[in-house]
VMD Tcl script that builds the backbone (N, CA, C; Angstrom):
set m [mol new atoms 231]
animate dup $m
set s [atomselect $m all]
$s set {name element resname resid chain x y z} {
  {N N UNK 1 A -52.483 5.562 -36.355}
  {CA C UNK 1 A -54.376 5.496 -35.886}
  {C C UNK 1 A -54.382 6.103 -34.810}
  {N N UNK 2 A -55.314 7.070 -35.029}
  {CA C UNK 2 A -55.748 7.753 -33.688}
  {C C UNK 2 A -56.356 7.069 -32.559}
  {N N UNK 3 A -55.857 7.156 -31.434}
  {CA C UNK 3 A -56.003 6.960 -29.651}
  {C C UNK 3 A -56.805 7.883 -29.164}
  {N N UNK 4 A -57.197 9.167 -29.817}
  {CA C UNK 4 A -57.191 10.098 -28.674}
  {C C UNK 4 A -59.050 9.418 -28.587}
  {N N UNK 5 A -59.655 9.435 -29.051}
  {CA C UNK 5 A -61.229 8.673 -28.693}
  {C C UNK 5 A -60.806 7.334 -27.880}
  {N N UNK 6 A -60.255 6.880 -27.939}
  {CA C UNK 6 A -60.244 5.788 -27.096}
  {C C UNK 6 A -59.406 6.032 -25.839}
  {N N UNK 7 A -59.011 7.420 -26.013}
  {CA C UNK 7 A -57.899 6.702 -24.385}
  {C C UNK 7 A -59.509 7.695 -23.807}
  {N N UNK 8 A -60.269 8.722 -24.581}
  {CA C UNK 8 A -60.921 9.260 -24.258}
  {C C UNK 8 A -61.772 8.440 -23.253}
  {N N UNK 9 A -62.621 6.811 -23.862}
  {CA C UNK 9 A -63.770 6.820 -23.263}
  {C C UNK 9 A -62.902 5.614 -22.226}
  {N N UNK 10 A -61.500 5.302 -22.649}
  {CA C UNK 10 A -61.162 4.485 -21.199}
  {C C UNK 10 A -60.777 5.408 -19.832}
  {N N UNK 11 A -60.960 6.227 -20.354}
  {CA C UNK 11 A -61.301 7.293 -19.531}
  {C C UNK 11 A -62.433 7.382 -18.831}
  {N N UNK 12 A -62.984 7.820 -19.359}
  {CA C UNK 12 A -64.583 7.624 -18.632}
  {C C UNK 12 A -65.495 6.356 -18.428}
  {N N UNK 13 A -64.741 5.336 -18.937}
  {CA C UNK 13 A -65.465 3.862 -18.524}
  {C C UNK 13 A -64.777 3.548 -16.947}
  {N N UNK 14 A -63.113 4.056 -16.977}
  {CA C UNK 14 A -62.711 4.489 -15.503}
  {C C UNK 14 A -63.602 4.429 -14.535}
  {N N UNK 15 A -63.744 6.163 -14.789}
  {CA C UNK 15 A -64.207 6.574 -13.333}
  {C C UNK 15 A -66.311 5.739 -13.164}
  {N N UNK 16 A -66.831 5.865 -14.341}
  {CA C UNK 16 A -67.875 5.127 -14.503}
  {C C UNK 16 A -68.240 3.814 -13.955}
  {N N UNK 17 A -67.293 3.082 -13.795}
  {CA C UNK 17 A -66.462 2.035 -13.242}
  {C C UNK 17 A -66.422 1.767 -11.556}
  {N N UNK 18 A -65.779 2.817 -11.771}
  {CA C UNK 18 A -65.491 3.421 -9.850}
  {C C UNK 18 A -66.900 3.585 -9.226}
  {N N UNK 19 A -67.426 4.784 -9.976}
  {CA C UNK 19 A -68.591 4.822 -9.799}
  {C C UNK 19 A -69.422 4.350 -9.048}
  {N N UNK 20 A -69.533 2.785 -9.920}
  {CA C UNK 20 A -70.761 1.930 -9.527}
  {C C UNK 20 A -70.373 0.794 -8.706}
  {N N UNK 21 A -69.083 0.689 -8.835}
  {CA C UNK 21 A -68.065 -0.335 -7.614}
  {C C UNK 21 A -68.241 0.614 -6.520}
  {N N UNK 22 A -68.231 1.789 -6.103}
  {CA C UNK 22 A -68.508 2.450 -4.948}
  {C C UNK 22 A -69.968 2.386 -4.263}
  {N N UNK 23 A -70.680 3.133 -5.435}
  {CA C UNK 23 A -72.197 2.551 -5.356}
  {C C UNK 23 A -72.415 1.171 -4.267}
  {N N UNK 24 A -72.122 -0.025 -5.224}
  {CA C UNK 24 A -72.460 -1.391 -5.141}
  {C C UNK 24 A -71.692 -1.652 -4.094}
  {N N UNK 25 A -70.489 -1.163 -3.078}
  {CA C UNK 25 A -69.901 -1.770 -1.835}
  {C C UNK 25 A -70.996 -1.018 -1.086}
  {N N UNK 26 A -70.692 0.773 -1.206}
  {CA C UNK 26 A -71.702 1.351 0.221}
  {C C UNK 26 A -73.213 0.389 0.374}
  {N N UNK 27 A -73.642 -0.028 -0.846}
  {CA C UNK 27 A -75.013 -0.923 -0.592}
  {C C UNK 27 A -74.360 -2.289 0.231}
  {N N UNK 28 A -73.633 -2.726 -0.110}
  {CA C UNK 28 A -73.512 -4.432 0.129}
  {C C UNK 28 A -73.012 -4.635 1.582}
  {N N UNK 29 A -72.136 -3.098 2.311}
  {CA C UNK 29 A -71.871 -2.403 3.934}
  {C C UNK 29 A -72.580 -2.379 4.750}
  {N N UNK 30 A -73.998 -2.378 4.226}
  {CA C UNK 30 A -75.264 -1.981 4.845}
  {C C UNK 30 A -75.133 -2.977 5.670}
  {N N UNK 31 A -75.632 -2.928 6.863}
  {CA C UNK 31 A -75.879 -4.066 7.793}
  {C C UNK 31 A -77.089 -4.409 7.541}
  {N N UNK 32 A -78.457 -3.974 6.869}
  {CA C UNK 32 A -79.405 -5.140 6.865}
  {C C UNK 32 A -79.298 -5.265 5.069}
  {N N UNK 33 A -78.267 -5.821 4.023}
  {CA C UNK 33 A -78.242 -5.566 3.118}
  {C C UNK 33 A -78.887 -7.012 2.901}
  {N N UNK 34 A -79.166 -7.638 2.002}
  {CA C UNK 34 A -78.611 -8.634 1.470}
  {C C UNK 34 A -77.725 -9.674 1.567}
  {N N UNK 35 A -76.531 -8.442 0.747}
  {CA C UNK 35 A -74.986 -9.707 1.372}
  {C C UNK 35 A -74.705 -9.739 2.482}
  {N N UNK 36 A -74.668 -8.725 3.545}
  {CA C UNK 36 A -74.488 -9.266 4.759}
  {C C UNK 36 A -74.810 -10.329 5.704}
  {N N UNK 37 A -75.734 -10.701 4.595}
  {CA C UNK 37 A -76.838 -11.202 5.440}
  {C C UNK 37 A -76.439 -13.094 4.846}
  {N N UNK 38 A -76.649 -13.194 3.878}
  {CA C UNK 38 A -76.335 -14.260 2.736}
  {C C UNK 38 A -75.376 -14.888 2.555}
  {N N UNK 39 A -73.635 -13.805 2.662}
  {CA C UNK 39 A -72.936 -13.977 2.328}
  {C C UNK 39 A -71.750 -13.093 3.375}
  {N N UNK 40 A -71.992 -13.620 4.891}
  {CA C UNK 40 A -71.229 -13.423 6.084}
  {C C UNK 40 A -70.087 -13.370 6.058}
  {N N UNK 41 A -69.173 -14.277 5.284}
  {CA C UNK 41 A -67.745 -14.834 5.176}
  {C C UNK 41 A -67.935 -13.653 4.564}
  {N N UNK 42 A -67.972 -13.901 3.150}
  {CA C UNK 42 A -67.742 -12.872 1.769}
  {C C UNK 42 A -67.513 -11.335 2.714}
  {N N UNK 43 A -68.278 -10.815 3.320}
  {CA C UNK 43 A -68.473 -9.669 3.222}
  {C C UNK 43 A -67.237 -9.620 4.460}
  {N N UNK 44 A -66.647 -10.368 5.394}
  {CA C UNK 44 A -66.126 -10.526 6.230}
  {C C UNK 44 A -64.959 -9.722 5.003}
  {N N UNK 45 A -64.659 -10.328 4.168}
  {CA C UNK 45 A -62.963 -11.279 4.036}
  {C C UNK 45 A -62.886 -9.468 3.089}
  {N N UNK 46 A -64.239 -8.859 2.664}
  {CA C UNK 46 A -64.796 -7.466 2.134}
  {C C UNK 46 A -63.432 -6.555 2.701}
  {N N UNK 47 A -64.190 -6.433 4.226}
  {CA C UNK 47 A -64.578 -5.471 5.497}
  {C C UNK 47 A -62.720 -5.488 5.748}
  {N N UNK 48 A -61.854 -6.851 5.531}
  {CA C UNK 48 A -61.028 -7.084 5.757}
  {C C UNK 48 A -60.095 -5.984 4.954}
  {N N UNK 49 A -59.931 -6.870 3.493}
  {CA C UNK 49 A -59.227 -6.247 2.698}
  {C C UNK 49 A -59.788 -4.720 2.733}
  {N N UNK 50 A -60.465 -4.141 2.890}
  {CA C UNK 50 A -60.640 -2.105 2.929}
  {C C UNK 50 A -59.914 -2.179 4.289}
  {N N UNK 51 A -59.997 -2.584 5.339}
  {CA C UNK 51 A -59.499 -2.511 6.519}
  {C C UNK 51 A -57.423 -2.704 5.785}
  {N N UNK 52 A -57.479 -3.245 5.019}
  {CA C UNK 52 A -55.557 -3.466 5.112}
  {C C UNK 52 A -55.182 -2.516 3.985}
  {N N UNK 53 A -56.241 -2.337 2.725}
  {CA C UNK 53 A -55.939 -1.832 1.638}
  {C C UNK 53 A -56.109 -0.336 2.098}
  {N N UNK 54 A -57.107 -0.183 2.375}
  {CA C UNK 54 A -58.103 1.122 2.090}
  {C C UNK 54 A -59.178 1.152 1.201}
  {N N UNK 55 A -60.402 1.853 1.587}
  {CA C UNK 55 A -61.484 2.019 0.650}
  {C C UNK 55 A -61.460 1.984 -0.840}
  {N N UNK 56 A -60.302 2.939 -1.374}
  {CA C UNK 56 A -60.531 3.175 -2.153}
  {C C UNK 56 A -59.416 2.353 -3.222}
  {N N UNK 57 A -58.595 2.043 -2.153}
  {CA C UNK 57 A -57.941 0.477 -3.174}
  {C C UNK 57 A -58.235 -0.123 -3.892}
  {N N UNK 58 A -59.372 -0.560 -2.599}
  {CA C UNK 58 A -59.854 -2.108 -3.102}
  {C C UNK 58 A -61.188 -1.600 -4.176}
  {N N UNK 59 A -61.872 -0.277 -4.208}
  {CA C UNK 59 A -62.663 0.326 -5.127}
  {C C UNK 59 A -62.046 0.368 -6.322}
  {N N UNK 60 A -60.579 0.632 -6.371}
  {CA C UNK 60 A -60.036 1.129 -7.800}
  {C C UNK 60 A -59.280 -0.417 -8.239}
  {N N UNK 61 A -59.363 -1.642 -7.578}
  {CA C UNK 61 A -58.512 -2.781 -7.519}
  {C C UNK 61 A -59.733 -3.374 -8.083}
  {N N UNK 62 A -61.465 -3.717 -7.824}
  {CA C UNK 62 A -62.036 -4.234 -8.690}
  {C C UNK 62 A -62.750 -3.315 -9.458}
  {N N UNK 63 A -62.595 -2.404 -9.746}
  {CA C UNK 63 A -63.773 -1.532 -10.761}
  {C C UNK 63 A -62.629 -1.705 -12.338}
  {N N UNK 64 A -61.433 -1.562 -11.975}
  {CA C UNK 64 A -59.963 -1.482 -12.925}
  {C C UNK 64 A -60.009 -3.160 -13.543}
  {N N UNK 65 A -60.025 -4.422 -12.279}
  {CA C UNK 65 A -59.808 -5.708 -12.346}
  {C C UNK 65 A -60.990 -7.064 -12.733}
  {N N UNK 66 A -61.719 -6.021 -12.443}
  {CA C UNK 66 A -63.440 -7.352 -12.660}
  {C C UNK 66 A -63.004 -7.622 -11.220}
  {N N UNK 67 A -62.397 -7.865 -10.751}
  {CA C UNK 67 A -61.510 -9.059 -9.491}
  {C C UNK 67 A -62.669 -8.120 -9.007}
  {N N UNK 68 A -63.550 -8.962 -7.925}
  {CA C UNK 68 A -64.960 -8.962 -6.812}
  {C C UNK 68 A -63.812 -9.496 -5.290}
  {N N UNK 69 A -62.608 -9.246 -5.131}
  {CA C UNK 69 A -62.241 -8.912 -4.009}
  {C C UNK 69 A -62.172 -10.317 -3.302}
  {N N UNK 70 A -62.444 -11.156 -3.460}
  {CA C UNK 70 A -63.309 -12.607 -3.337}
  {C C UNK 70 A -64.658 -12.514 -2.610}
  {N N UNK 71 A -65.441 -11.762 -3.434}
  {CA C UNK 71 A -66.454 -11.536 -2.723}
  {C C UNK 71 A -67.684 -11.884 -3.926}
  {N N UNK 72 A -68.290 -12.993 -3.855}
  {CA C UNK 72 A -68.704 -14.091 -4.869}
  {C C UNK 72 A -70.273 -13.932 -4.097}
  {N N UNK 73 A -71.214 -12.884 -4.271}
  {CA C UNK 73 A -72.376 -12.799 -3.637}
  {C C UNK 73 A -73.272 -12.053 -4.135}
  {N N UNK 74 A -74.449 -12.535 -4.008}
  {CA C UNK 74 A -76.073 -12.448 -5.670}
  {C C UNK 74 A -75.768 -10.612 -5.743}
  {N N UNK 75 A -75.131 -9.820 -4.505}
  {CA C UNK 75 A -75.754 -8.462 -4.513}
  {C C UNK 75 A -74.505 -7.848 -5.651}
  {N N UNK 76 A -73.286 -8.196 -5.963}
  {CA C UNK 76 A -71.914 -7.923 -6.671}
  {C C UNK 76 A -72.812 -8.485 -7.695}
  {N N UNK 77 A -73.062 -9.136 -8.563}
  {CA C UNK 77 A -73.527 -9.428 -9.969}
  {C C UNK 77 A -74.880 -8.809 -10.641}
}
mol reanalyze $m
mol bondsrecalc $m
mol representation Tube
mol addrep $m
């Protein structure tokens, strides 16, 4: 079975997800965002995760696992 195309697609999809999660994270963490007003506790957990693990690690985890790092706010959906 030829897997080269599948591997190429997987790499593209991973990069794309990381870019999308990074953009959404930037939006959510701005002080004026709807998420920071509506889901204060969730955003606080997100900020704590970033402090503990680092921004890149949190982005990687969310992008590759589909997890939302316990952030369940409208801005993430």
